[in-house]
N, C-alpha and C positions, 0 to 999 in steps of 0.2 A: 433697389437701386445704391449703384459704389460710388459713392461722393467724389470719391478723387478722381473720378468721370469726366465730370463737374470742370471741372479743370482746366485737360484737354477744348472745349470748347472755343470754338471762333468768336473773336470780340468785332462791335460794331468795328466801321468806317470811323469814326470820333476817337477809342480807345485808338488809335495808331500813328505814331510817328516815323515821319519817313526822311533818311539821311543820305547823303549825296553818300557812295558806293569803290563808284570813280566814276574820273571825265576825261575829258579831249576832245580834241580843236579835230574837224573833217578837213579834209584837203579845201573850201572852200573857204576858211576861216572861222566857222560857225558851230559851237560846242554844241557836243553831246553829252550825256550822261546818263550812270547805270546807278539806281538808287534802290535800300536795303528801305527796308519795313520790320517796325518793332511794333512791342506796342510798349504804351507808358509806366514810367515807375503806378503812380496812382491807380493806372485798371486794376496791373498785376494785386497790388496791396486791396481791388476794391473783390477782385475774386475769389482771393485768399478769405478774406473777411463775410462775404456771404456761401464759399462749401463746408468750410471747414471753421470758420468760428475766427472772429477775434484774438479768445484766450489760445486756440486749437494751434499760432502757430507764432514765428519769432525768426529772429535772425538777427547777424553777428558780424562783424568787421578782421580780418586783419591783414597787414602787411604781405601782397607778396612775394613771393620766391627773387622775383627779377623786378619788383618794383609793381608802382597801381595796385592794386587792392584787393582780396579773396574774399568771398558775399558766404554766407552759410544760411544755410532757408529753406527751414525745422518747423518737423509739418506733424502736430502730436495723435501715433496711433495707436490704439490698445491704450492706450497709459503711458507709452512712452514713447520719447522724443528721437523721430528720423531726419539725421541734414547730410545735404548732399547742397555740394560745392559747388565753385566756377570767379572767380575772378576779367578783372579786368584793367586796362592799362584809364587811367587819366586821363583824363579829353581837353580838348584846347578852348574849350567856352568851362568856365566855372569847374575846376580840375579836379578838384576833391571830388563837390559830389555829383559830377555828370560820372564816377571814376566807380562810386558808392550806387548807382546808378545804373550804372550796366552792368553792375557783377550779379546785383542783384535780377533785373531779369536773366542777365544769363545763368543764374540759380534755378531761378524759376522753371527755365528753360524742362531740367533734368526732373523736373517734378509732373511734368510735360504744358506747360502751362505755353502760351503764342510757340509751341515747337514744329503747327503746324506752316505758320509762315515759313521755315525754309526748304517749303517746299512750292513758293511764288518762281522758281526759277529768274532768268539774267531777263530783264523788259530794261525798255527804255523810257524814260521821263524826258516829254513835251517843253523843248526853251521855248517858253512867250518873251515879247517883246518890252514888252513892260508890267513890271509890279502889283502883280493884282492881289483883292485880299483875299484868296485861296490858294495865292506863289506864293513861291519858297525861295529865300537869295542866297546862292553858294556863288563861290572862288575855282574858276578855276584852273584849278593848278598851271597845264601847259601856257595858256595864256596870261594867268595874270588877272583878269577881269572876271567880275560878279555878272551871273545871271542869271533874271528867271526863269522857273521851272514847276511847270503843275506835275504834279506828282500821280502817278501811272493810275487804272482800277485795276481791284483788285481781281478775281475770278469770282464765279459765284461759289465755287467751294469752299474756297475760302471764307468763308462771309458767316452768317450766320441766319440758318435754314430762314426762309421766306415762302415759305405753306404757311398758309392760311387757318387759321388756331378756330374753330368751332367754340367760342368765348360759352357758346353753353353748354354742349358735353361735358367740356372742361374742368366748370363748375359743379357739373353732377363728381366730378370726381375727387376734383377740390373740396366737395363739402363730405364724402366719405372719405378723404383719405383725414382729415381733422377729426371725422368722429372716431374714427380709427382710434385715433390718436391720442384721445377724449377719454376711451375703450379701452385703453393699452393694450389693443389686437394686432402684434402688427406683424400674422401673419395678412391681415387685411390691410394694411397698408401698405405689406408689399407685392401684395397681386393684383395695388389698384393701380399701384409702379410702372412693375413689366407689361401693363397693357397701353401705356403712352408711351409714343414715340420719346425723341430726345429733346425738343425742339419742346412738344409739352410738357416733358419735367421740368423742363428749366423757366418755363412759363408758370408753373404752378409755382414752383421750385421760389419765384421770386414774391408772390402773392402769401403766402408764410408767413408769421408770426416767428421775431427768435425763436420761440421755446416751441415752437412746431418743432423746428430747422433741428434742435436741439436736439428734439426725442429722433429724429430720421439720425442724427448722427452719432450720441448715440448706441440706435440695433447698430447700425451700419458697424461700429467701432465691435459689439460682441458679435457680428457676425462673422466678421475676418477674421 
C-alpha cells in the first residue's frame, strides 16, 4: 500500500470551504456567483498527520518575490526531507494568517492533497433571499451589495466513496493485518491490503493504532 496515495483521497464536504471566484449582476439586477472550493487548512493538517504521521511532515515559510508568502511543505521519505513549494497573496480578511493558510494549501496540492478539486469546473451558486444557517454572505463587486448564497453540491465522483462497507468481512481483514504486524509478516500485511478497494483500505486505516500505522509507514518507506 502506498501511503502517499492516501493523501490524494477525496475529503468529506465538512472539510471543504467555498469562496467567491467571480460575481456580477444579471440584466434584471439579480446577482450571480461562480464559487471556488478548497479544503480547509485543518483538514490538510489532519490528512498529513493521519497518513504520513505528525513527525514526518513539516512546513516553512518565506516572503514571496513580489509580496505575499511562500510555503514549503516537506514530507520525510526514506529518511530524507522532500519539499514542495507554492505561494499565495495575503488575504483581505486576517491578511497574514490567510496568506499563510492559502500558501500551505497550495503547497499541499503539489503532494496531491485536494488536487482533485481542480476538476470541479465552472459551477454557479444559488443566491437566496435571506441569510440562513448554511448560506454564505458575500459582496458583489459590480453592485457593492451583499447577498447570501448556498454552496453547490459536488458531484459524487468528487466525494468519498459511498460504497457499502461490509464491516464483518473487513473486520476479518483488519484482524489478519494486525496479526501480520504483530508477527512481523510484511508479506501477509501487503497481501491483505492488496485485496481491498481504496475506500476499504482507508476505513481499516482509520481503525489502526499509531504503532500499527507506523509499522506500515516504515514498511512502505523501505519498499520505496
